[in-house]
C-alpha positions, 0 to 999 in steps of 0.5 A, spaced: 547 439 551 542 434 555 539 441 558 538 444 551 535 438 548 529 437 555 529 445 554 527 444 546 522 437 548 519 442 553 518 447 549 515 443 544 511 439 548 508 446 551 506 448 544 502 442 542 498 441 548 496 448 546 494 447 539 491 441 542 486 445 546 484 449 541 483 444 536 479 440 541 474 446 542 477 451 548 471 449 552 465 453 551 468 458 547 470 455 540 476 454 536 480 457 531 479 455 523 483 449 521 489 449 518 496 446 517 500 443 523 505 448 526 512 446 527 514 448 535 517 455 534 517 456 527 509 455 526 508 454 519 513 458 516 516 452 512 510 451 508 509 458 506 513 461 499 515 468 502 517 469 495 509 469 493 506 468 500 499 470 496 500 463 492 502 459 498 495 462 501 491 460 494 494 453 495 492 453 502 485 455 501 484 449 497 485 445 502 482 448 508 477 452 506 476 460 505 477 461 512 484 457 515 489 459 521 497 459 520 502 460 525 507 465 524 512 462 530 507 461 535 502 467 534 495 464 530 493 469 524 487 467 521 487 467 513 480 469 510 480 467 502 475 469 497 469 474 496 464 472 501 469 471 507 474 477 504 467 482 505 465 479 511 471 480 515 472 487 513 466 490 512 460 485 516 466 485 522 469 492 520 469 494 527 471 488 530 477 487 526 479 495 526 485 493 530 492 493 526 497 488 527 503 491 528 509 488 525 516 488 529 518 493 523 513 498 525 513 497 532 520 499 533 520 505 528 513 508 529 511 506 537 504 506 536 503 513 533 500 516 526 495 513 521 497 505 518 500 503 525 496 506 531 490 503 534 484 505 538 483 512 540 489 515 537 488 511 530 481 513 530 483 521 531 489 521 526 484 517 521 479 522 521 483 528 522 487 526 516 481 525 512 478 531 513 484 534 512 486 531 504 478 532 502 478 539 504 485 541 502 486 547 498 483 551 504 479 556 497 486 557 494 488 550 490 484 544 490 488 537 490 486 536 483 490 542 481 496 540 484 496 534 481 495 537 474 500 542 476 505 536 478 503 532 471 505 538 467 512 538 471 512 531 469 511 531 462 517 537 462 521 532 466 520 527 461 521 531 455 528 532 458 530 524 456 530 527 449 528 520 446 533 516 450 532 510 453 531 511 461 529 507 467 522 511 469 523 508 477 525 516 479 522 521 475 515 517 476 516 516 483 517 524 484 511 526 481 506 523 487 512 525 492 511 532 490 503 532 490 504 529 497 510 534 499 505 540 497 500 538 501 504 537 507 510 541 506 506 547 502 511 547 496 514 542 491 521 540 490 525 541 484 526 534 481 534 536 482 534 538 488 539 534 493 535 534 499 528 532 495 533 526 492 536 524 498 528 524 501 526 520 495 532 516 495 531 513 502 524 511 501 525 508 494 531 504 498 526 503 504 521 500 500 526 495 496 528 492 503 521 491 506 520 486 500 526 482 501 526 475 504 531 478 510 525 482 512 520 477 512 525 473 517 526 479 521 518 479 523 518 473 524 524 473 529 525 480 531 528 478 538 534 475 534 534 479 528 536 485 531 542 483 534 544 481 527 547 485 521 543 486 515 539 490 511 534 491 516 539 496 520 539 500 513 532 501 514 532 503 520 537 509 519 533 511 513 527 511 517 530 515 522 533 520 517 526 521 514 523 523 520 529 527 523 527 531 515 520 531 517 521 534 524 526 539 521 520 542 516 515 542 522 520 546 527 520 552 520 512 551 520 512 553 527 516 559 526 512 562 521 505 559 523 499 563 522 493 560 525 488 564 521 492 561 515 493 554 514 497 553 509 498 545 509 497 539 513 503 541 518 500 547 519 493 544 521 496 539 525 499 544 529 493 548 530 490 542 532 496 542 537 494 549 539 487 548 540 487 541 544 494 543 549 490 543 555 488 536 553 493 532 557 490 526 554 490 529 546 493 525 541 495 531 537 503 531 539 509 532 535 510 525 535 504 523 532 505 529 527 511 526 524 509 519 524 502 521 520 506 525 515 510 519 514 505 514 513 502 519 508 508 519 504 508 512 504 502 511 503 501 516 497 508 516 494 510 508 493 504 505 492 502 510 486 509 510 483 510 503 483 502 503 480 505 507 474 511 504 473 508 498 472 502 500 468 507 503 463 510 496 462 504 493 461 502 498 456 509 497 453 507 489 452 500 491 449 501 497 444 494 495 442 492 497 448 496 503 448 493 505 441 486 505 443 487 510 450 491 514 446 486 515 441 481 516 446 484 521 449 485 524 442 477 524 441 475 527 448 481 531 450 485 533 444 493 536 444 493 542 448 488 542 453 490 538 460 486 532 462 481 533 468 477 529 472 471 531 469 474 527 462 474 520 466 466 519 465 468 520 457 473 516 457 470 509 459 476 505 455 482 509 458 478 508 466 478 501 464 485 501 463 487 504 469 482 499 473 485 493 470 493 495 471 490 496 479 487 489 478 492 485 474 499 487 478 495 486 485 500 491 489 498 489 496 496 482 495 495 480 502 492 487 504 495 490 511 495 485 517 488 487 521 487 484 528 481 482 532 479 488 537 475 483 541 473 476 542 469 474 536 465 469 534 466 468 526 462 463 522 463 457 526 469 459 529 472 462 535 477 468 533 480 471 541 482 478 541 489 481 539 489 474 533 491 477 527 487 477 520 490 476 513 485 478 508 487 475 501 486 481 496 488 476 490 482 472 491 478 477 489 482 481 484 484 474 480 477 471 481 477 467 475 468 467 475 468 475 476 474 476 471 475 470 466 482 469 464 484 473 470 492 472 468 491 476 462 492 484 462 484 486 458 481 492 459 475 489 457 474 486 464 471 493 466 467 494 460 460 491 458 457 490 452 456 497 449 463 499 451 461 502 458 465 501 465 463 496 469 463 497 476 465 490 480 465 489 487 471 485 487 475 490 485 478 493 492 485 494 491 485 499 496 482 494 501 474 496 504 472 497 511 474 501 517 482 500 514 481 501 507 486 506 504 485 513 507 488 516 500 484 512 495 481 518 492 487 521 491 491 515 488 485 514 484 486 521 481 493 521 480 493 514 477 488 517 471 491 524 470 498 522 470 497 516 466 493 520 461 497 526 461 503 522 459 500 518 454 497 525 450 504 528 450 508 521 448 509 515 444 511 509 448 517 506 445 520 500 447 528 497 447 524 490 446 519 486 442 513 486 445 513 478 446 519 479 449 518 484 455 517 480 462 512 483 466 513 477 472 514 481 478 520 481 482 518 480 488 511 478 491 512 479 498 509 485 502 508 488 495 509 486 488 515 489 485 515 490 477 522 488 473 527 494 472 525 496 465 527 502 459 523 505 455 523 511 450 518 517 451 517 520 444 514 527 444 507 527 439 
């Protein structure tokens, strides 16, 4: 027992000494931004409410300013809060903060491959290839917009099948964006009752719930200990392994039927690139990268869009006056019998403003995905060593009270000028900005507009509760904000 006490005291002294060196200037190099004093071994974990991290960061910024340092275990993380600090870090220092802070979860499952969790040359090549493929997809056959429109029609038919009865829209709204991604990656969409598809989507949904639990926050802080304990993380890793196996099976099917002169989808394009670089021993185009990149596209293109749609419908139930104005505009511009298209958006400012306001209000990924310094950085008057993690508070932009008066109120007027035209805002960055901005931003914007307008063109939304009794407070606010479960009726019009 005495030895244990000595060990703890020794580690504490070493840790406090290292903090003293940083706070005293670190010699000629400079110092980290200020922040609350961390405790040995656990850092500032006790000062963070993991049920609402963004609120904790906002409170700390009031004490320590727009740039401050937190310690998660014994590692420093620099936080930037507010428009100027966030834009400066992500745009002016875009290259310097283009690294990805790899969480222990993704370090274990992705092993440095893919788009989201990779760094350096691997990340640059995978991002460039994915952007090019998403932008150019269709290959003279079908554009991505046509794919989304077709899926919107399938979504409407599935909603009609609810027969005006109360339903939880979570699963159906998850299938639609998933099928768009399936058509891009696998060529074919799936029937909403296909068992393989149901299992596939089910694992994604379950993982999304697990990632937003306090348990996974603890795992990220203490992976060395948690990996030996039972818990939800075991299920998460098993699900990811199953998802990767499913994608690998599809890759093998594509290899057997590949026509290099007639690529059908993302997998074909990747396999062709692999063939072109097969003599390059340093090529990043390998099977492992294909599997993880396809998984990344699913995660980025499914859960974020489906959660935004689900939260959006809840807000429209809460604010029927907004829903009525959107449906009036749809009736005026599109009518009942023509399917919505992206050209309609410029003539539908209120609907467009409503989609913007849904994204602003729900603040889906409040603290962005963590970045990392790719080199030693002199940021403002501080020294940030290479490898230091960076958290950029997107909440501080989306809920800025000067840019969006009364930001806690859902109001499409935040994005409308005095003439009723769409008003753009530099603070509107739900997809982040800079070198690591979301690869699928264009697709997500398209899906949100087309899916929502198609639903509201065909259905009246009927709540089971009085609007005043509808709860719109997120049930989780860790990695993402998750809306409460609810039911509604889709009444054909």
